[in-house]
BAMAR-873627 format. One record per atom (N, C-alpha, C, CB): residue number from 1; residue in three letters; chain; atom name; x, y, z. Coordinates in Angstrom, 1 decimal, padded with zeros to 4 digits. Each point is the difference from the previous one (the first is absolute). Glycine has a CB too. Layout:
SITE   nr  rest  kette  atom       u       v       w
SITE  NUM   ALA      A    CA       X       Y       Z
...
***
This chain:
SITE   nr  rest  kette  atom       u       v       w
SITE    1   MET      A     N  -090.9   063.3  -001.1
SITE    1   MET      A    CA  -000.2   000.9  -001.2
SITE    1   MET      A     C   000.3   001.5   000.3
SITE    1   MET      A    CB  -001.9  -001.6  -000.9
SITE    2   ILE      A     N   002.3   002.2  -000.1
SITE    2   ILE      A    CA   000.3   001.3   000.2
SITE    2   ILE      A     C  -001.3   000.7   000.1
SITE    2   ILE      A    CB   002.2  -000.2  -001.2
SITE    3   GLN      A     N  -002.2   001.2   002.2
SITE    3   GLN      A    CA  -001.1   000.9   000.3
SITE    3   GLN      A     C  -000.1   001.5  -000.3
SITE    3   GLN      A    CB  -000.1  -001.7   001.6
SITE    4   GLY      A     N   001.4   002.1  -002.0
SITE    4   GLY      A    CA   000.0   001.3  -000.3
SITE    4   GLY      A     C   001.6   000.6   000.1
SITE    4   GLY      A    CB  -002.7   000.2   000.9
SITE    5   LEU      A     N   002.9   001.0  -001.2
SITE    5   LEU      A    CA   001.4   000.4   000.2
SITE    5   LEU      A     C   000.2   000.9   001.3
SITE    5   LEU      A    CB   000.2   000.0  -002.6
SITE    6   ASP      A     N   000.7  -000.4   003.3
SITE    6   ASP      A    CA   000.3   000.6   001.4
SITE    6   ASP      A     C   000.9   001.1  -000.2
SITE    6   ASP      A    CB  -000.3  -002.2   001.3
SITE    7   HIS      A     N   001.4   002.2  -001.8
SITE    7   HIS      A    CA   000.7   001.1  -000.4
SITE    7   HIS      A     C   001.0   000.0  -001.1
SITE    7   HIS      A    CB  -000.4   000.4   002.2
SITE    8   VAL      A     N   000.8   000.7  -002.6
SITE    8   VAL      A    CA   001.2   000.0  -001.0
SITE    8   VAL      A     C   001.4   000.5   000.6
SITE    8   VAL      A    CB  -001.9   000.5  -001.9
SITE    9   GLN      A     N   002.9  -000.8   001.5
SITE    9   GLN      A    CA   001.2   000.6   000.6
SITE    9   GLN      A     C   000.7   000.5  -001.1
SITE    9   GLN      A    CB   000.1  -001.5   001.7
SITE   10   ILE      A     N   000.4   002.7  -001.6
SITE   10   ILE      A    CA   000.9   000.7  -001.1
SITE   10   ILE      A     C   001.5   000.1   000.8
SITE   10   ILE      A    CB  -002.2   001.7  -001.2
SITE   11   ALA      A     N   003.1  -001.8   000.5
SITE   11   ALA      A    CA   001.5   000.3   000.5
SITE   11   ALA      A     C   000.4   001.4   000.1
SITE   11   ALA      A    CB   000.5  -002.1  -001.1
SITE   12   ALA      A     N   000.5   002.4   002.1
SITE   12   ALA      A    CA   000.5   001.3   000.3
SITE   12   ALA      A     C   001.3  -000.1   000.4
SITE   12   ALA      A    CB  -002.0   000.7   000.4
SITE   13   PRO      A     N   002.8   000.4  -000.6
SITE   13   PRO      A    CA   001.4  -000.1   000.6
SITE   13   PRO      A     C  -000.1   000.3   001.5
SITE   13   PRO      A    CB   001.0   000.7  -002.2
SITE   14   ALA      A     N   000.1  -001.0   002.8
SITE   14   ALA      A    CA   000.1   000.1   001.6
SITE   14   ALA      A     C  -000.1   001.6   000.2
SITE   14   ALA      A    CB   001.7  -002.3   000.5
SITE   15   ASP      A     N  -002.2   002.4   000.8
SITE   15   ASP      A    CA  -000.4   001.5   000.5
SITE   15   ASP      A     C  -001.1   000.6  -001.0
SITE   15   ASP      A    CB   002.4   000.6   001.0
SITE   16   CYS      A     N  -003.4  -001.3  -001.4
SITE   16   CYS      A    CA  -001.0   000.4  -000.9
SITE   16   CYS      A     C  -001.4   000.6   000.8
SITE   16   CYS      A    CB   001.2  -001.9  -001.7
SITE   17   GLU      A     N  -001.2   001.7   003.0
SITE   17   GLU      A    CA  -001.2   000.2   000.8
SITE   17   GLU      A     C  -000.5   001.4   000.0
SITE   17   GLU      A    CB   000.7  -001.9   001.4
SITE   18   GLU      A     N   000.2   003.0  -001.3
SITE   18   GLU      A    CA  -000.5   001.3  -000.1
SITE   18   GLU      A     C  -000.7   000.4  -001.3
SITE   18   GLU      A    CB   001.8   000.4   001.6
SITE   19   GLU      A     N  -001.1  -000.9  -002.8
SITE   19   GLU      A    CA  -000.5   000.4  -001.2
SITE   19   GLU      A     C  -001.3  -000.9  -000.3
SITE   19   GLU      A    CB   002.3   000.8  -000.8
SITE   20   ALA      A     N  -002.3  -002.1   001.4
SITE   20   ALA      A    CA  -001.2  -000.8  -000.1
SITE   20   ALA      A     C  -001.2   000.7   000.7
SITE   20   ALA      A    CB   001.5  -002.0   000.1
SITE   21   ARG      A     N  -001.3   002.5   001.3
SITE   21   ARG      A    CA  -001.0   000.5   000.6
SITE   21   ARG      A     C  -000.7   001.5  -000.7
SITE   21   ARG      A    CB   001.3  -001.2   002.1
SITE   22   ARG      A     N  -000.2   001.8  -002.8
SITE   22   ARG      A    CA  -000.5   001.2  -000.7
SITE   22   ARG      A     C  -000.6  -000.3  -001.2
SITE   22   ARG      A    CB   001.7   001.3   001.0
SITE   23   PHE      A     N  -001.3  -002.2  -001.8
SITE   23   PHE      A    CA  -000.7  -000.4  -001.1
SITE   23   PHE      A     C  -001.2  -000.8   000.1
SITE   23   PHE      A    CB   002.0   000.1  -000.9
SITE   24   PHE      A     N  -002.0  -001.2   001.5
SITE   24   PHE      A    CA  -001.1  -001.0  -000.1
SITE   24   PHE      A     C  -001.0   000.7   001.3
SITE   24   PHE      A    CB   001.5  -002.4  -001.0
SITE   25   GLY      A     N  -000.9   003.0   002.1
SITE   25   GLY      A    CA  -000.9   000.3   001.1
SITE   25   GLY      A     C  -000.7   001.4  -000.2
SITE   25   GLY      A    CB   001.5  -001.4   001.4
SITE   26   GLU      A     N  -000.4   002.4  -001.6
SITE   26   GLU      A    CA  -000.7   001.4  -000.2
SITE   26   GLU      A     C  -000.5   000.2  -001.3
SITE   26   GLU      A    CB   001.5   000.9   001.5
SITE   27   LEU      A     N  -000.6  -001.1  -002.6
SITE   27   LEU      A    CA  -000.5   000.5  -001.4
SITE   27   LEU      A     C  -001.2  -000.9  -000.4
SITE   27   LEU      A    CB   002.4   001.0  -000.8
SITE   28   LEU      A     N  -002.4  -002.3   001.0
SITE   28   LEU      A    CA  -001.0  -000.8  -000.4
SITE   28   LEU      A     C  -001.2  -000.3   001.0
SITE   28   LEU      A    CB   001.9  -001.0  -001.4
SITE   29   GLY      A     N  -001.7   001.3   002.5
SITE   29   GLY      A    CA  -000.8   000.0   001.1
SITE   29   GLY      A     C  -000.4  -001.4   000.7
SITE   29   GLY      A    CB  -000.7   002.1  -001.1
SITE   30   LEU      A     N   001.6  -003.0   000.8
SITE   30   LEU      A    CA  -000.1  -001.4   000.6
SITE   30   LEU      A     C   000.5   000.1   001.6
SITE   30   LEU      A    CB   000.5  -001.1  -002.5
SITE   31   PRO      A     N  -001.5   000.5   003.1
SITE   31   PRO      A    CA   000.4  -000.1   001.5
SITE   31   PRO      A     C   001.3  -001.0   000.2
SITE   31   PRO      A    CB  -002.5   000.3   000.7
SITE   32   GLU      A     N   003.4  -000.1   000.1
SITE   32   GLU      A    CA   001.1  -000.8   000.3
SITE   32   GLU      A     C  -000.6  -000.9   001.1
SITE   32   GLU      A    CB   001.9   001.7  -000.6
SITE   33   LEU      A     N  -001.3  -003.2   000.4
SITE   33   LEU      A    CA  -000.4  -001.0   000.9
SITE   33   LEU      A     C   001.3  -000.3   001.0
SITE   33   LEU      A    CB  -001.7  -001.0  -001.9
SITE   34   PRO      A     N   001.5   000.6   003.0
SITE   34   PRO      A    CA   001.3  -000.2   000.8
SITE   34   PRO      A     C   000.5  -001.3  -000.4
SITE   34   PRO      A    CB  -000.6   001.4   002.0
SITE   35   LYS      A     N   001.9  -001.7  -002.2
SITE   35   LYS      A    CA   000.8  -001.3  -000.4
SITE   35   LYS      A     C   000.1  -000.7   001.1
SITE   35   LYS      A    CB   001.2   000.9  -001.7
SITE   36   PRO      A     N  -001.6  -002.1   001.7
SITE   36   PRO      A    CA   000.2  -001.1   001.1
SITE   36   PRO      A     C   001.3   000.2   000.6
SITE   36   PRO      A    CB  -001.5  -001.7  -001.1
SITE   37   GLU      A     N   001.8   001.7   002.3
SITE   37   GLU      A    CA   001.3   000.1   000.7
SITE   37   GLU      A     C   001.1  -000.9  -000.6
SITE   37   GLU      A    CB  -001.4   000.5   002.0
SITE   38   PRO      A     N   001.1  -001.7  -002.3
SITE   38   PRO      A    CA   001.1  -000.8  -000.6
SITE   38   PRO      A     C   000.4   000.4  -001.5
SITE   38   PRO      A    CB  -000.7  -001.9   001.5
SITE   39   LEU      A     N   000.0   002.5  -002.2
SITE   39   LEU      A    CA   000.3   000.7  -001.2
SITE   39   LEU      A     C   000.6   001.5   000.0
SITE   39   LEU      A    CB  -001.8  -001.5  -000.8
SITE   40   ALA      A     N   001.3   002.3   001.8
SITE   40   ALA      A    CA   000.4   001.5  -000.1
SITE   40   ALA      A     C   001.4   000.0   000.0
SITE   40   ALA      A    CB  -002.0   000.8   001.3
SITE   41   ALA      A     N   003.1  -001.6  -001.1
SITE   41   ALA      A    CA   001.3   000.4   000.0
SITE   41   ALA      A     C   000.5  -000.2  -001.4
SITE   41   ALA      A    CB   000.3  -000.7   002.3
SITE   42   ARG      A     N  -001.1   000.1  -003.2
SITE   42   ARG      A    CA   000.4  -000.1  -001.3
SITE   42   ARG      A     C  -000.3   001.3  -000.9
SITE   42   ARG      A    CB  -000.3  -002.5   000.4
SITE   43   GLY      A     N  -000.1   003.5   000.3
SITE   43   GLY      A    CA  -000.3   001.1  -000.8
SITE   43   GLY      A     C  -001.2   000.0  -000.7
SITE   43   GLY      A    CB   002.2   000.3  -000.1
SITE   44   GLY      A     N  -002.6   000.8  -000.8
SITE   44   GLY      A    CA  -001.1   000.1  -000.8
SITE   44   GLY      A     C  -001.2   000.4   000.5
SITE   44   GLY      A    CB   001.0  -001.5  -000.9
SITE   45   ALA      A     N  -002.2   001.5   000.4
SITE   45   ALA      A    CA  -001.2   000.4   000.6
SITE   45   ALA      A     C  -001.2  -000.7  -000.6
SITE   45   ALA      A    CB   001.1   002.1   000.4
SITE   46   TRP      A     N  -002.2  -002.1   000.3
SITE   46   TRP      A    CA  -001.2  -000.6  -000.4
SITE   46   TRP      A     C  -001.2   001.0   000.0
SITE   46   TRP      A    CB   001.0  -002.2   001.0
SITE   47   PHE      A     N  -001.8   002.1  -002.1
SITE   47   PHE      A    CA  -001.1   000.8  -000.1
SITE   47   PHE      A     C  -001.4  -000.6  -000.3
SITE   47   PHE      A    CB   001.7   001.5  -000.8
SITE   48   GLN      A     N  -002.8  -001.0   001.2
SITE   48   GLN      A    CA  -001.4  -000.5  -000.2
SITE   48   GLN      A     C  -000.3   000.4  -001.4
SITE   48   GLN      A    CB  -000.9   000.1   002.4
SITE   49   VAL      A     N   000.4  -001.0  -003.3
SITE   49   VAL      A    CA  -000.6   000.4  -001.2
SITE   49   VAL      A     C  -001.3  -000.6  -000.2
SITE   49   VAL      A    CB   002.2   000.4  -000.8
SITE   50   GLY      A     N  -003.4   000.1   001.2
SITE   50   GLY      A    CA  -001.3  -000.6   000.0
SITE   50   GLY      A     C   000.1  -001.2   001.2
SITE   50   GLY      A    CB  -000.4   000.6  -002.9
SITE   51   ALA      A     N   000.0  -001.7   002.4
SITE   51   ALA      A    CA   000.2  -001.4   000.8
SITE   51   ALA      A     C   001.3  -000.5  -000.1
SITE   51   ALA      A    CB  -002.3  -000.6  -000.3
SITE   52   GLN      A     N   003.2   001.0  -000.6
SITE   52   GLN      A    CA   001.2  -000.6  -000.1
SITE   52   GLN      A     C   001.1   000.9   000.6
SITE   52   GLN      A    CB  -000.9  -001.1  -002.0
SITE   53   GLU      A     N   002.1   000.7   001.7
SITE   53   GLU      A    CA   001.1   000.6   000.6
SITE   53   GLU      A     C   001.1   000.2  -001.1
SITE   53   GLU      A    CB  -000.6  -001.0   002.1
SITE   54   LEU      A     N   001.4   001.9  -002.0
SITE   54   LEU      A    CA   001.1   000.3  -001.0
SITE   54   LEU      A     C   001.2   000.1   001.1
SITE   54   LEU      A    CB  -001.4   001.5  -002.1
SITE   55   HIS      A     N   002.3  -002.2   001.7
SITE   55   HIS      A    CA   001.3  -000.2   001.0
SITE   55   HIS      A     C   001.2   000.6  -000.8
SITE   55   HIS      A    CB  -000.9  -002.2   001.2
SITE   56   ILE      A     N   001.6   003.1  -000.6
SITE   56   ILE      A    CA   001.2   000.4  -000.6
SITE   56   ILE      A     C   001.3  -000.6   000.8
SITE   56   ILE      A    CB  -001.3   002.1  -000.8
SITE   57   GLY      A     N   002.0  -003.1   000.0
SITE   57   GLY      A    CA   001.0  -000.8   000.6
SITE   57   GLY      A     C   001.3   000.5  -000.5
SITE   57   GLY      A    CB  -001.6  -002.0   000.2
SITE   58   VAL      A     N   002.7   001.8   000.7
SITE   58   VAL      A    CA   001.3   000.5  -000.3
SITE   58   VAL      A     C   000.6  -001.2  -000.5
SITE   58   VAL      A    CB   000.2   001.8   001.7
SITE   59   GLU      A     N   000.5  -001.5  -003.0
SITE   59   GLU      A    CA   000.7  -001.1  -000.8
SITE   59   GLU      A     C   001.4   000.6   000.0
SITE   59   GLU      A    CB  -002.0  -001.0  -001.7
SITE   60   ALA      A     N   002.9   000.2   002.2
SITE   60   ALA      A    CA   001.6   000.2  -000.2
SITE   60   ALA      A     C   000.5   000.4  -001.1
SITE   60   ALA      A    CB   000.1  -001.5   001.4
SITE   61   ASN      A     N  -000.3   001.0  -002.6
SITE   61   ASN      A    CA   000.5   000.4  -001.3
SITE   61   ASN      A     C  -001.2   000.3  -000.8
SITE   61   ASN      A    CB   002.1  -001.4   000.1
SITE   62   PHE      A     N  -002.7   002.6   000.4
SITE   62   PHE      A    CA  -001.2   000.3  -000.6
SITE   62   PHE      A     C   000.1   000.7  -001.4
SITE   62   PHE      A    CB  -000.9   000.2   002.3
SITE   63   GLU      A     N   000.1  -000.7  -003.2
SITE   63   GLU      A    CA  -000.2   000.4  -001.5
SITE   63   GLU      A     C  -001.7   000.3  -000.1
SITE   63   GLU      A    CB   002.4  -001.6  -001.1
SITE   64   PRO      A     N  -002.6   002.8   000.7
SITE   64   PRO      A    CA  -001.5   000.4  -000.2
SITE   64   PRO      A     C  -000.8  -001.1  -001.1
SITE   64   PRO      A    CB   000.7   002.8   000.6
SITE   65   ALA      A     N  -001.9  -003.1  -000.3
SITE   65   ALA      A    CA  -000.7  -000.8  -000.9
SITE   65   ALA      A     C  -000.7   000.9  -000.9
SITE   65   ALA      A    CB  -000.2  -001.7   001.5
SITE   66   ARG      A     N   000.6   001.5  -002.8
SITE   66   ARG      A    CA  -000.4   000.9  -001.2
SITE   66   ARG      A     C  -001.2  -000.4  -000.6
SITE   66   ARG      A    CB   002.1   000.5  -000.5
SITE   67   LYS      A     N  -002.4  -001.9   000.5
SITE   67   LYS      A    CA  -001.1  -000.5  -000.8
SITE   67   LYS      A     C  -001.1  -000.7   001.3
SITE   67   LYS      A    CB   001.7  -000.7  -002.5
SITE   68   ALA      A     N  -001.4   000.0   003.4
SITE   68   ALA      A    CA  -000.7  -000.5   001.0
SITE   68   ALA      A     C  -000.6   001.2   001.0
SITE   68   ALA      A    CB   001.5  -002.3  -000.3
SITE   69   HIS      A     N  -002.7   002.2   000.5
SITE   69   HIS      A    CA  -000.6   001.1   000.9
SITE   69   HIS      A     C  -001.2  -000.4   000.5
SITE   69   HIS      A    CB   000.9   001.7  -001.2
SITE   70   PRO      A     N  -001.2  -000.9   002.5
SITE   70   PRO      A    CA  -001.4   000.0   000.4
SITE   70   PRO      A     C  -000.9   001.0  -000.6
SITE   70   PRO      A    CB   000.9  -000.7   001.9
SITE   71   ALA      A     N  -002.1   000.3  -002.4
SITE   71   ALA      A    CA  -000.9   000.9  -000.3
SITE   71   ALA      A     C  -001.0   000.6   000.9
SITE   71   ALA      A    CB   000.4  -001.0  -001.8
SITE   72   LEU      A     N  -000.6   002.1   002.1
SITE   72   LEU      A    CA  -000.7   000.6   001.2
SITE   72   LEU      A     C  -001.2   000.6  -000.5
SITE   72   LEU      A    CB   002.0   000.5   001.3
SITE   73   ARG      A     N  -003.2  -000.8  -000.8
SITE   73   ARG      A    CA  -001.2   000.3  -000.5
SITE   73   ARG      A     C  -000.3   001.4   000.8
SITE   73   ARG      A    CB  -000.8  -002.6  -000.7
SITE   74   VAL      A     N   000.4   003.5  -000.1
SITE   74   VAL      A    CA  -000.3   001.3   001.0
SITE   74   VAL      A     C  -001.3   000.5  -000.6
SITE   74   VAL      A    CB   002.5   000.9   000.4
SITE   75   GLY      A     N  -003.1   000.1   000.4
SITE   75   GLY      A    CA  -001.4   000.7   000.0
SITE   75   GLY      A     C   000.0   001.0  -001.2
SITE   75   GLY      A    CB  -000.3  -000.2   002.5
SITE   76   ASN      A     N   001.4   000.9  -002.6
SITE   76   ASN      A    CA   000.0   001.2  -000.8
SITE   76   ASN      A     C   001.7  -000.1  -000.6
SITE   76   ASN      A    CB  -002.1   001.6   001.7
SITE   77   VAL      A     N   002.1  -002.1  -002.8
SITE   77   VAL      A    CA   001.3  -000.2  -000.5
SITE   77   VAL      A     C   000.8   001.5  -000.4
SITE   77   VAL      A    CB  -000.8  -002.5  -000.8
SITE   78   ASP      A     N  -000.1   003.4   000.3
SITE   78   ASP      A    CA   000.3   001.1  -000.5
SITE   78   ASP      A     C   000.5   000.9   001.3
SITE   78   ASP      A    CB  -001.7  -000.3  -002.1
SITE   79   GLU      A     N   001.1   000.3   003.0
SITE   79   GLU      A    CA   000.4   000.8   001.3
SITE   79   GLU      A     C   001.3  -000.5   000.4
SITE   79   GLU      A    CB  -002.3   000.3   000.8
SITE   80   LEU      A     N   002.4  -001.7  -000.6
SITE   80   LEU      A    CA   001.4  -000.5   000.4
SITE   80   LEU      A     C   001.1   000.2  -001.0
SITE   80   LEU      A    CB  -001.0  -001.8   001.3
SITE   81   ALA      A     N   000.7   001.8  -002.6
SITE   81   ALA      A    CA   001.1   000.4  -001.0
SITE   81   ALA      A     C   000.5   001.5   000.3
SITE   81   ALA      A    CB  -001.1  -001.7  -001.8
SITE   82   THR      A     N   000.0   002.6   002.1
SITE   82   THR      A    CA   000.5   001.4   000.2
SITE   82   THR      A     C   000.8   000.0   001.1
SITE   82   THR      A    CB  -001.8   000.9  -000.9
SITE   83   ARG      A     N   001.3  -001.4   002.0
SITE   83   ARG      A    CA   000.8  -000.1   001.3
SITE   83   ARG      A     C   001.4  -000.6  -000.1
SITE   83   ARG      A    CB  -002.2  -000.2   001.1
SITE   84   LEU      A     N   002.5  -000.9  -001.8
SITE   84   LEU      A    CA   001.3  -000.4  -000.3
SITE   84   LEU      A     C   000.7   000.7  -000.8
SITE   84   LEU      A    CB  -000.7  -001.8   000.4
SITE   85   GLU      A     N   000.0   002.5  -001.4
SITE   85   GLU      A    CA   000.9   000.9  -000.9
SITE   85   GLU      A     C   000.6   001.3   000.8
SITE   85   GLU      A    CB  -001.4  -000.9  -002.1
SITE   86   ALA      A     N   000.3   001.4   003.0
SITE   86   ALA      A    CA   000.5   001.2   000.8
SITE   86   ALA      A     C   001.1  -000.2   001.0
SITE   86   ALA      A    CB  -002.1   000.8  -000.3
SITE   87   ALA      A     N   002.3  -002.3   000.6
SITE   87   ALA      A    CA   001.1  -000.3   000.8
SITE   87   ALA      A     C   001.4  -000.4  -000.7
SITE   87   ALA      A    CB  -001.8  -000.7   001.6
SITE   88   GLY      A     N   001.7   001.0  -003.0
SITE   88   GLY      A    CA   001.1  -000.4  -000.8
SITE   88   GLY      A     C   000.2  -001.5  -000.6
SITE   88   GLY      A    CB   000.9   001.9   001.3
SITE   89   VAL      A     N  -002.1  -002.6  -001.2
SITE   89   VAL      A    CA   000.0  -001.4  -000.5
SITE   89   VAL      A     C  -000.4   000.1  -001.5
SITE   89   VAL      A    CB  -000.7  -001.0   002.3
SITE   90   ASP      A     N   001.4   000.1  -003.0
SITE   90   ASP      A    CA  -000.2  -000.1  -001.5
SITE   90   ASP      A     C  -001.4  -000.8  -000.1
SITE   90   ASP      A    CB   002.8   000.0  -000.6
SITE   91   VAL      A     N  -003.9   000.4   000.0
SITE   91   VAL      A    CA  -001.1  -000.8  -000.3
SITE   91   VAL      A     C   000.0  -000.3  -001.3
SITE   91   VAL      A    CB  -001.2   000.9   001.6
SITE   92   ARG      A     N   000.8  -002.2  -002.2
SITE   92   ARG      A    CA   000.2  -000.3  -001.3
SITE   92   ARG      A     C  -001.3  -000.8  -000.4
SITE   92   ARG      A    CB   002.6  -000.1   000.2
SITE   93   TRP      A     N  -003.8   000.9  -000.8
SITE   93   TRP      A    CA  -001.2  -000.7  -000.3
SITE   93   TRP      A     C   000.1  -000.9  -001.0
SITE   93   TRP      A    CB  -001.1   001.8   000.7
SITE   94   ASP      A     N   000.0  -002.9  -000.6
SITE   94   ASP      A    CA  -000.1  -001.0  -000.8
SITE   94   ASP      A     C  -001.4  -000.1  -000.4
SITE   94   ASP      A    CB   001.9  -001.0   000.9
SITE   95   ASP      A     N  -002.3   001.0  -002.1
SITE   95   ASP      A    CA  -001.3  -000.3  -000.3
SITE   95   ASP      A     C  -000.4  -001.2  -000.8
SITE   95   ASP      A    CB  -000.2   002.3   000.3
SITE   96   GLU      A     N   001.0  -003.3  -000.1
SITE   96   GLU      A    CA  -000.3  -001.2  -001.0
SITE   96   GLU      A     C  -001.0  -000.9   000.5
SITE   96   GLU      A    CB   002.3  -000.1  -000.7
SITE   97   LEU      A     N  -002.7   000.3   002.2
SITE   97   LEU      A    CA  -001.3  -001.1   000.5
SITE   97   LEU      A     C  -001.3   001.0  -000.2
SITE   97   LEU      A    CB   001.6  -001.7   002.1
SITE   98   PRO      A     N  -002.6   001.1  -002.9
SITE   98   PRO      A    CA  -001.4   000.6   000.0
SITE   98   PRO      A     C  -000.5   000.0   001.4
SITE   98   PRO      A    CB  -000.5  -000.7  -002.4
SITE   99   GLY      A     N  -000.1   001.7   002.8
SITE   99   GLY      A    CA  -000.7   000.2   001.3
SITE   99   GLY      A     C   000.9   000.2   001.0
SITE   99   GLY      A    CB  -001.7  -001.3  -000.7
SITE  100   ILE      A     N   003.0   001.4   000.6
SITE  100   ILE      A    CA   001.0   000.1   001.2
SITE  100   ILE      A     C   000.7   001.4  -000.4
SITE  100   ILE      A    CB   000.5  -002.6   000.5
SITE  101   ARG      A     N  -000.5   003.5   000.5
SITE  101   ARG      A    CA   001.0   001.1  -000.1
SITE  101   ARG      A     C   001.1  -000.2   001.0
SITE  101   ARG      A    CB  -001.8   001.5  -000.8
SITE  102   ARG      A     N   003.0  -001.5   000.3
SITE  102   ARG      A    CA   001.3  -000.5   000.8
SITE  102   ARG      A     C   001.1   000.8  -000.4
SITE  102   ARG      A    CB  -000.6  -002.2   000.2
SITE  103   PHE      A     N   001.7   002.1   000.7
SITE  103   PHE      A    CA   001.3   000.7  -000.4
SITE  103   PHE      A     C   000.8  -000.8   001.0
SITE  103   PHE      A    CB  -000.8   002.4  -000.8
SITE  104   TYR      A     N   002.2  -002.2   000.3
SITE  104   TYR      A    CA   001.1  -000.8   000.7
SITE  104   TYR      A     C   000.8   001.2   000.6
SITE  104   TYR      A    CB   000.2  -002.1  -001.5
SITE  105   ALA      A     N   000.5   001.7   002.5
SITE  105   ALA      A    CA   000.9   001.0   000.8
SITE  105   ALA      A     C   001.3  -000.9   000.7
SITE  105   ALA      A    CB  -002.2   001.6   000.5
SITE  106   GLU      A     N   003.0  -001.2   000.0
SITE  106   GLU      A    CA   001.1  -000.5   000.8
SITE  106   GLU      A     C  -000.1   000.4   001.4
SITE  106   GLU      A    CB   001.4   000.0  -002.0
SITE  107   ASP      A     N  -001.1  -000.9   002.8
SITE  107   ASP      A    CA   000.1   000.3   001.6
SITE  107   ASP      A     C   001.5   000.7   000.0
SITE  107   ASP      A    CB  -001.6  -002.2   001.2
SITE  108   PRO      A     N   001.8   002.5   000.0
SITE  108   PRO      A    CA   001.5   000.9   000.2
SITE  108   PRO      A     C   001.1  -001.0  -000.5
SITE  108   PRO      A    CB  -000.8   001.5   002.2
SITE  109   TRP      A     N   000.7  -002.6  -002.4
SITE  109   TRP      A    CA   001.3  -001.0  -000.3
SITE  109   TRP      A     C   000.0  -000.3  -001.4
SITE  109   TRP      A    CB   000.0  -001.1   002.1
SITE  110   GLY      A     N  -001.1   001.5  -002.8
SITE  110   GLY      A    CA   000.0  -000.6  -001.5
SITE  110   GLY      A     C  -001.0  -001.1  -000.2
SITE  110   GLY      A    CB   002.4   000.6  -000.2
SITE  111   ASN      A     N  -003.2  -001.1   001.0
SITE  111   ASN      A    CA  -000.7  -001.1  -000.2
SITE  111   ASN      A     C  -001.3   000.5  -000.7
SITE  111   ASN      A    CB   001.1  -001.2   002.2
SITE  112   ARG      A     N  -001.5   000.3  -003.1
SITE  112   ARG      A    CA  -001.3   000.4  -000.8
SITE  112   ARG      A     C  -001.2  -000.1   000.8
SITE  112   ARG      A    CB   001.0  -000.9  -002.1
SITE  113   LEU      A     N  -002.0   001.8   002.2
SITE  113   LEU      A    CA  -001.2  -000.1   000.6
SITE  113   LEU      A     C  -001.0   000.4  -001.2
SITE  113   LEU      A    CB   000.9   000.7   002.6
SITE  114   GLU      A     N  -002.2  -001.4  -002.5
SITE  114   GLU      A    CA  -001.1   000.4  -000.7
SITE  114   GLU      A     C  -001.0   000.3   000.8
SITE  114   GLU      A    CB   000.6  -001.3  -001.7
SITE  115   PHE      A     N  -001.5   002.5   001.2
SITE  115   PHE      A    CA  -001.1   000.5   000.9
SITE  115   PHE      A     C  -001.2  -000.1  -001.1
SITE  115   PHE      A    CB   001.6   001.8   001.7
SITE  116   LEU      A     N  -002.8  -002.1  -001.3
SITE  116   LEU      A    CA  -000.9  -000.2  -001.0
SITE  116   LEU      A     C  -001.3   000.2   000.7
SITE  116   LEU      A    CB   001.4  -001.6  -001.5
SITE  117   GLN      A     N  -002.4   002.1   000.5
SITE  117   GLN      A    CA  -001.4   000.1   000.5
SITE  117   GLN      A     C  -000.8  -000.5  -001.2
SITE  117   GLN      A    CB   000.4   001.9   001.6
SITE  118   ARG      A     N  -001.4  -002.8  -001.1
SITE  118   ARG      A    CA  -000.9  -000.6  -001.0
SITE  118   ARG      A     C  -001.2   000.9  -000.4
SITE  118   ARG      A    CB   000.8  -002.3   000.9
SITE  119   ALA      A     N  -001.2   002.2  -002.0
SITE  119   ALA      A    CA  -001.1   001.0  -000.4
SITE  119   ALA      A     C  -001.3  -000.4   000.7
SITE  119   ALA      A    CB   001.1   000.4  -002.3
***
């Protein structure tokens, strides 16, 4: 039986590691996890997100995900939006779900990301 979600992987182009560390590590504040040695040569980076992980995986013919996306729960969505906007990231607010304050943004490669805070 399924017990939970272990990780989500999003794709990125080759040589994405520096941008991944800057965006997900520095800007979003996610701790980077060491990749197991057999997988390290593939490139990409892994980050801790609460009890789960976010894996950035290199895809040869990369195309950004415009609809499919991870939704990351945050403690202060307004503060995060301000930080992202100050770094030049486009923040698009969405108020369609009652009791949830959320916005969408894109990672450095154009993948859709959702950030939300429940009331």
